[in-house]
DRENDO-1510 file (C-alpha; in Angstrom, 1 decimal, always signed):
<recs>
REC; n; res; u; v; w
REC; 1; MET; +77.6; +107.0; +88.9 .
REC; 2; LYS; +80.8; +104.9; +88.8 .
REC; 3; SER; +81.1; +101.8; +91.0 .
REC; 4; ALA; +83.4; +101.9; +94.0 .
REC; 5; GLN; +85.6; +99.3; +92.5 .
REC; 6; LYS; +86.1; +101.2; +89.3 .
REC; 7; ILE; +86.9; +104.4; +91.2 .
REC; 8; ILE; +89.4; +102.6; +93.4 .
REC; 9; TRP; +91.2; +101.1; +90.4 .
REC; 10; GLU; +91.2; +104.3; +88.3 .
REC; 11; GLU; +92.4; +106.5; +91.2 .
REC; 12; GLY; +94.9; +103.9; +92.3 .
REC; 13; LEU; +96.5; +103.7; +88.9 .
REC; 14; LEU; +96.5; +107.5; +88.5 .
REC; 15; THR; +98.0; +108.2; +92.0 .
REC; 16; GLY; +100.4; +105.2; +91.6 .
REC; 17; THR; +101.7; +106.6; +88.3 .
REC; 18; LEU; +102.3; +110.0; +89.9 .
REC; 19; PHE; +103.8; +108.4; +93.0 .
REC; 20; CYS; +106.2; +106.3; +90.8 .
REC; 21; ILE; +107.3; +109.5; +89.1 .
REC; 22; GLY; +107.8; +111.1; +92.5 .
REC; 23; VAL; +109.9; +108.2; +93.7 .
REC; 24; LEU; +112.1; +108.2; +90.6 .
REC; 25; ALA; +112.6; +112.0; +91.1 .
REC; 26; TYR; +113.3; +111.4; +94.8 .
REC; 27; LEU; +116.0; +108.8; +94.0 .
REC; 28; ARG; +117.6; +111.2; +91.5 .
REC; 29; VAL; +117.5; +114.3; +93.7 .
REC; 30; SER; +119.0; +112.7; +96.8 .
REC; 31; PRO; +120.8; +109.4; +96.5 .
REC; 32; ALA; +122.2; +109.7; +100.1 .
REC; 33; LEU; +118.8; +110.4; +101.6 .
REC; 34; SER; +117.3; +107.4; +99.8 .
REC; 35; SER; +120.2; +105.1; +100.8 .
REC; 36; GLU; +118.1; +103.5; +103.5 .
REC; 37; ASP; +116.2; +101.8; +100.7 .
REC; 38; TYR; +119.3; +100.1; +99.4 .
REC; 39; PRO; +121.1; +96.8; +100.5 .
REC; 40; GLU; +123.8; +97.3; +103.1 .
REC; 41; ILE; +126.7; +97.2; +100.6 .
REC; 42; THR; +125.1; +99.7; +98.3 .
REC; 43; ARG; +124.1; +102.0; +101.3 .
REC; 44; ASN; +127.7; +102.0; +102.6 .
REC; 45; GLU; +129.2; +102.9; +99.3 .
REC; 46; ILE; +126.6; +105.7; +98.7 .
REC; 47; LEU; +127.2; +107.2; +102.2 .
REC; 48; ALA; +131.0; +107.0; +101.6 .
REC; 49; LEU; +130.7; +109.4; +98.7 .
REC; 50; GLU; +130.9; +112.7; +100.6 .
REC; 51; ASN; +129.9; +114.8; +97.7 .
REC; 52; HIS; +126.5; +113.0; +97.5 .
REC; 53; SER; +125.3; +113.7; +101.0 .
REC; 54; SER; +121.9; +115.2; +101.2 .
REC; 55; ASP; +121.2; +118.7; +102.6 .
REC; 56; ILE; +118.0; +120.2; +104.1 .
REC; 57; TYR; +116.8; +121.5; +100.7 .
REC; 58; GLU; +117.1; +118.0; +99.1 .
REC; 59; GLN; +115.3; +116.5; +102.1 .
REC; 60; LEU; +112.4; +119.0; +101.8 .
REC; 61; LEU; +112.2; +118.5; +98.0 .
REC; 62; THR; +112.1; +114.7; +98.3 .
REC; 63; ALA; +109.3; +114.9; +100.9 .
REC; 64; VAL; +107.4; +117.2; +98.5 .
REC; 65; LEU; +108.0; +114.9; +95.5 .
REC; 66; VAL; +106.8; +111.8; +97.3 .
REC; 67; LEU; +104.0; +113.2; +99.5 .
REC; 68; THR; +102.3; +115.6; +97.0 .
REC; 69; PRO; +100.9; +112.9; +94.7 .
REC; 70; MET; +99.8; +110.8; +97.8 .
REC; 71; ILE; +98.0; +113.7; +99.4 .
REC; 72; TRP; +96.4; +114.8; +96.2 .
REC; 73; GLY; +95.4; +111.1; +95.5 .
REC; 74; ILE; +94.0; +110.7; +99.0 .
REC; 75; TYR; +91.8; +113.7; +98.7 .
REC; 76; ARG; +90.6; +112.6; +95.2 .
REC; 77; ILE; +89.8; +109.1; +96.2 .
REC; 78; ILE; +87.9; +109.9; +99.4 .
REC; 79; ASN; +86.0; +112.7; +97.6 .
REC; 80; LYS; +84.9; +110.3; +95.0 .
REC; 81; LEU; +84.1; +107.4; +97.3 .
REC; 82; ILE; +82.0; +109.2; +99.9 .
REC; 83; PRO; +79.1; +109.9; +97.5 .
REC; 84; VAL; +79.1; +106.3; +96.4 .
REC; 85; PHE; +78.6; +105.1; +100.0 .
REC; 86; GLU; +76.1; +107.9; +100.9 .
REC; 87; GLY; +73.1; +105.7; +101.5 .
REC; 88; LEU; +74.8; +103.4; +103.9 .
REC; 89; SER; +74.8; +103.6; +107.7 .
REC; 90; LEU; +77.7; +105.6; +109.2 .
REC; 91; LYS; +79.5; +102.5; +110.4 .
REC; 92; ARG; +79.1; +100.7; +107.1 .
REC; 93; ARG; +80.1; +103.8; +105.1 .
REC; 94; TYR; +83.4; +104.2; +107.0 .
REC; 95; PHE; +84.1; +100.5; +106.8 .
REC; 96; ASN; +83.7; +100.5; +103.0 .
REC; 97; LEU; +85.7; +103.7; +102.8 .
REC; 98; TYR; +88.5; +102.0; +104.9 .
REC; 99; LEU; +88.5; +98.9; +102.7 .
REC; 100; GLY; +88.5; +101.0; +99.5 .
REC; 101; LEU; +91.6; +102.9; +100.8 .
REC; 102; VAL; +93.4; +99.7; +101.8 .
REC; 103; ILE; +92.9; +98.4; +98.2 .
REC; 104; TRP; +93.8; +101.8; +96.7 .
REC; 105; ASN; +97.0; +101.9; +98.9 .
REC; 106; PHE; +97.8; +98.3; +97.9 .
REC; 107; ILE; +97.6; +99.2; +94.2 .
REC; 108; ILE; +100.0; +102.1; +94.7 .
REC; 109; PHE; +102.3; +100.0; +96.9 .
REC; 110; ASN; +102.5; +97.3; +94.1 .
REC; 111; MET; +103.0; +99.8; +91.3 .
REC; 112; ASP; +106.1; +101.1; +93.1 .
REC; 113; LEU; +107.4; +97.5; +93.4 .
REC; 114; ILE; +106.5; +96.4; +89.8 .
REC; 115; ILE; +107.3; +99.6; +87.9 .
REC; 116; VAL; +110.1; +101.4; +89.8 .
REC; 117; ASP; +111.8; +98.5; +91.4 .
REC; 118; TRP; +111.4; +95.5; +89.1 .
REC; 119; LEU; +110.9; +97.1; +85.7 .
REC; 120; ILE; +113.1; +100.2; +85.8 .
REC; 121; ILE; +115.8; +99.2; +88.4 .
REC; 122; CYS; +116.0; +95.4; +88.0 .
REC; 123; PHE; +114.9; +94.6; +84.4 .
REC; 124; LEU; +116.0; +97.7; +82.5 .
REC; 125; LYS; +118.9; +98.4; +84.9 .
REC; 126; ALA; +118.4; +102.1; +84.4 .
REC; 127; PRO; +120.7; +104.5; +86.1 .
REC; 128; ILE; +118.3; +106.3; +88.4 .
REC; 129; SER; +120.3; +108.1; +91.0 .
REC; 130; GLY; +123.1; +109.3; +88.7 .
REC; 131; ILE; +125.8; +107.9; +90.9 .
REC; 132; GLU; +125.7; +104.3; +89.7 .
REC; 133; HIS; +128.9; +104.7; +87.8 .
REC; 134; LEU; +130.7; +105.5; +91.1 .
REC; 135; LEU; +129.5; +102.2; +92.8 .
REC; 136; SER; +131.1; +98.8; +92.6 .
REC; 137; LYS; +129.5; +96.1; +90.4 .
REC; 138; GLU; +128.7; +94.1; +93.6 .
REC; 139; ALA; +126.8; +97.1; +95.1 .
REC; 140; ILE; +124.8; +97.6; +91.9 .
REC; 141; SER; +124.0; +93.9; +91.4 .
REC; 142; SER; +122.8; +93.6; +95.0 .
REC; 143; TYR; +120.4; +96.6; +94.4 .
REC; 144; GLN; +119.2; +95.3; +91.1 .
REC; 145; SER; +118.0; +92.0; +92.6 .
REC; 146; TYR; +114.3; +91.2; +92.3 .
REC; 147; GLY; +114.5; +89.3; +95.5 .
REC; 148; PHE; +115.8; +92.2; +97.5 .
REC; 149; HIS; +112.9; +94.5; +96.4 .
REC; 150; PHE; +110.4; +91.7; +97.0 .
REC; 151; ARG; +111.8; +91.2; +100.6 .
REC; 152; GLU; +111.8; +95.0; +101.2 .
REC; 153; HIS; +108.1; +95.3; +100.1 .
REC; 154; TYR; +106.6; +92.1; +101.5 .
REC; 155; LEU; +108.6; +90.6; +104.2 .
REC; 156; PHE; +108.9; +93.8; +106.2 .
REC; 157; VAL; +106.2; +93.9; +108.8 .
REC; 158; GLY; +106.0; +97.7; +108.7 .
REC; 159; SER; +104.8; +97.7; +105.2 .
REC; 160; TYR; +101.7; +95.8; +106.2 .
REC; 161; LEU; +101.1; +98.1; +109.2 .
REC; 162; VAL; +101.4; +101.1; +106.9 .
REC; 163; ASN; +98.9; +99.6; +104.5 .
REC; 164; LEU; +96.4; +98.8; +107.2 .
REC; 165; LEU; +96.8; +101.8; +109.4 .
REC; 166; SER; +97.4; +104.7; +107.0 .
REC; 167; PRO; +93.7; +104.6; +105.7 .
REC; 168; ILE; +92.6; +105.4; +109.2 .
REC; 169; LEU; +94.9; +108.4; +109.2 .
REC; 170; MET; +93.7; +109.4; +105.7 .
REC; 171; ILE; +90.1; +109.3; +106.6 .
REC; 172; THR; +90.8; +111.3; +109.8 .
REC; 173; LEU; +92.7; +114.0; +107.9 .
REC; 174; TYR; +90.1; +114.2; +105.3 .
REC; 175; VAL; +87.3; +114.7; +107.9 .
REC; 176; LEU; +89.4; +117.4; +109.6 .
REC; 177; ILE; +90.1; +119.2; +106.4 .
REC; 178; LYS; +86.4; +119.1; +105.5 .
REC; 179; ARG; +85.5; +120.5; +108.9 .
REC; 180; VAL; +88.0; +123.3; +108.7 .
REC; 181; LYS; +86.8; +124.1; +105.1 .
REC; 182; ASN; +83.1; +124.1; +106.3 .
REC; 183; ARG; +84.0; +126.4; +109.2 .
REC; 184; LEU; +85.8; +128.8; +106.9 .
REC; 185; ASN; +82.8; +128.8; +104.5 .
REC; 186; GLN; +80.5; +129.4; +107.5 .
REC; 187; LYS; +82.6; +132.4; +108.7 .
REC; 188; ASN; +82.6; +133.9; +105.1 .
REC; 189; THR; +78.8; +133.5; +104.9 .
REC; 190; ASP; +78.4; +135.1; +108.4 .
REC; 191; LEU; +80.7; +138.0; +107.4 .
REC; 192; LYS; +78.7; +138.6; +104.2 .
REC; 193; GLY; +75.4; +138.4; +106.0 .
</recs>
C-alpha cells in the first residue's frame, strides 16, 4: 500500500493539472465572468467591452469546468486516504485526513499560481482570454505582473480560510455521499431479497 504522503502528492499533482486546464478554459470561455480575478484597470476595460459580457450558459459552463476536476479529485483523494488511516482511532483518522486534504489543497492552490498565473500569464504572456488585443498595454501589463498574482494568492485572507476550512466541507460531503450510496445499496439488496 502507498504511503499517505505519496498519495497526497500524486493526487494533488493530478487534480492540480486538471484544475489548471479547467481554469484556462474558464478564462477563455468567459473573460467578463473572470474579470474579478484581474487588477482594477484590467477589470474595468473588460467590463466596458459589451460584447464580452457573460451569459447564464457561460456561467454554468465555467462552474462545471472549474468544479468538476475538484470534485473528482476530492472523491479520489479521500477514497485513497481512508484505507491508509484505517487502523487509527476515529479522532486521529479524521485529523490525518484533514491534514492530508489541507496539503492536497495547498498543492493545487500553488499549481494554479505557478503554472497558470506565473508561467502562462506572466512569463509566456500567452493570450488566454482571447480579448487581450482589445485591452490597453497598461491593463495587460498590470495583469501580467508576478506581484499581482502573488498578492492575490497569498495576501488575501480568504485564500487561507478556504484552504483551512474547505477540507472540513470535503470530508463532510464525502461522508454524506457514502451514506447515501450505502442506503441505496441497502434498498437494492432489500428489494432483491
